N, C-alpha and C positions, 0 to 999 in steps of 0.2 A: 930715156930709151921709148922707144917708138911701138907703139900696140896696136894693131890690125884691130878693131873692134868691127862684128858680122852682126845686123841687126835681122832678125825673122820674126813672122816671116815677108818683110820686106822687102828681105834680097838686098840689102843695103850694107856697104863696107866703108869703113873713114879709119884714119890713122887719127891713134890720141895719145897724150902723153900720159904715165904714170901718175898718179894724186890727181887727175881731170876730173873733174864732178862729171857721172855718167849721164844725170838728166843733161846737162852744156853738151855732150860729144852727141847724145841723140840730138837735142837740138840744130846743131852746128850741121849733122847729115842730114837734117829733114825730116829724120822720124819723130812720132810725135807718142809720148808717151805721157797719159792722162796724172794730174798734180791734186792734189787736195790740200794737205798742212804745210808740206814743206819741211816737215819733222820727222816724217816717218813713220805715225802714229796711225793716219789712216790707212795705211797701205794700198791709196789708188795709185800708185805709181810703182808696185810690185812687178817686177820683171824674174825670168828663170836664167839663171848663168849655165850654159854647158849643159844643158838638159837635166839639173839637178838643184839644188841651190835656190832658193827664193831670194830674192832683196828688195830695197825699197831704194829707187835708181836718186831718189831727192837728196840722202845722205847718206849715198857709198860712190866713193871715188874708183877710176879705172885701179886695179892694183896691178903691182910691179910684179917681176918674175915670169912673166907670158908675154911671148910672142902674138899669139891672139886669142879672141875671147868673143863667143857666140851668146847671143843676148840673146831670147825669145821672149818675144811680147805680145802678152794673152790682153784680152779684155772680161773683165770680172764683171756678169751682169749687174752685182750692185751698184755698178758707177754706172 
């Protein structure tokens, strides 16, 4: 199943497969998401999904069951 991923504020859209690592999808789209530990504990790669939930992109896969997903990137000044 193909899911369209829309990255904000870059306004970049790319197709991905359910289960594909979100960090890998962003990299393929040319969207930079900062990383630290790659295990989800440092929260450097934290992004906002659909304007509500925050997730760590390094340990999260593209979820099944949606046709489109909007990922809002924001910069934590601590990083």
